[in-house]
Each structure stands twice: as C-alpha cells, then as structure tokens.
N, C-alpha and C positions, 0 to 999 in steps of 0.2 A: 502494499500501498504505499502509496507516496505522498509526501508532506509538500507544504510550501509556504512561504509567507506573502501574503497578501496584503493590499493598501486596502483600508477600510477608509469608512468618511471621519471617522476622528484617531484613526493610529493603522496602527500596523497588527495583524494574527496568526497565525498558522491556520491552515485549511489541511484537511485531509482530501483525496483522491476525489472523494461525491460532494466538495465545494462546500463542508463544511466546518466551522470556525472549530477547533479541539484548541484553543489556548484563548489565556486571556488578552484585553486588547492593549497594543504595548504604546507608548508616546513616536518611538522610533524605530527601525529597521533593525537594528540590532539588540535591541530585547528580543524581540520576537525570534530571532535568529540565534542568539542565545538559550532560550527556553526550546528551540526546538532541537537543539545540540543537547542539551540538559536530557531531556525526554526520550532521547533516541539513543542514549546513553543507558540511563534508566533501564529500557528493554533489552537491550543487547544480551546477547548470550553471553557467561558468565558463570564461574564456580559461585553458586548460593548455600546459604547453610538451610536445611529443609526446616520447615515448618512446623513438624512435626518430631522429628529426632534429631535435629540441630548439626546432622554430619554433611559435612559439605558437599555438594555431587553440583556436574556440570549442568546449569539450566541451560535452558532453552528459550529464556526471555522473562518477563517480570511474570506472566502468566502460568508460568512454568514452577511453582515452589513448594514440592512432594518431591522426594527422590523416585527412584523407581521403586524401590523395596518400599517403601511407605506409603507412596500414590497407588500401587497396582495390587493392593490387597482386595480378596472377594469380600472380606465384610469388615464390619468396624470389630471383631473379635466381641462383642458381648454375647452374641447367641439371639436366638428367639426368646430364649425363657428368662432373657436379662432388658432387654428390651421394653422400653415402657409402650404402654395403650394408648392412644388419646383419643377419648370417646367426646364423642358428640353430645351435645345436650340434649339431645331427645333419645339418645341411649340410656 
C-alpha cells in the first residue's frame, strides 16, 4: 500500500492509496514527511518481544506481535470445563 504527502487547504497530511487521510494535519511538508517515516519505521519487520511470552522473535510488522509458538496455539489452554459460559438475560 502506497502512502503520499498531500497538500490540504490548511497544511499537509499523509494519505493512503485510497486517498484517505491517515495522519494529523501538519503546517509544513517536513512535518508530514517525518510522521510518514516514523510510522513506516514502526510498522517495519524487525525483532520484537512476544506480547504473551516476552521472548524476542522476527515480527513481520506491528500487526504481528505473537511469536509462532504463542500465536498458533489450537486453544487458549483453558479447555471447555474452565471456559466461562455467558448467558443472556432471557436464559
């Protein structure tokens, strides 16, 4: 997905490929470019700690925050006997 800095009526902002504004409005183009670079750096693939076990792993991006061992468990370990049952008011 491509991003670009666009000039608006009252400043500059970053827009995505669908021309939707994805950043705050900045008074100058440099502010919007800095925001874009920082956002891209945060989303870039790199080693991150797993949010579950805290072990470092090679993350594909900010959306990928669980290591392969924690992110691909078939269940949460509770089992059906320990999982709470939520009943509606009608039951």
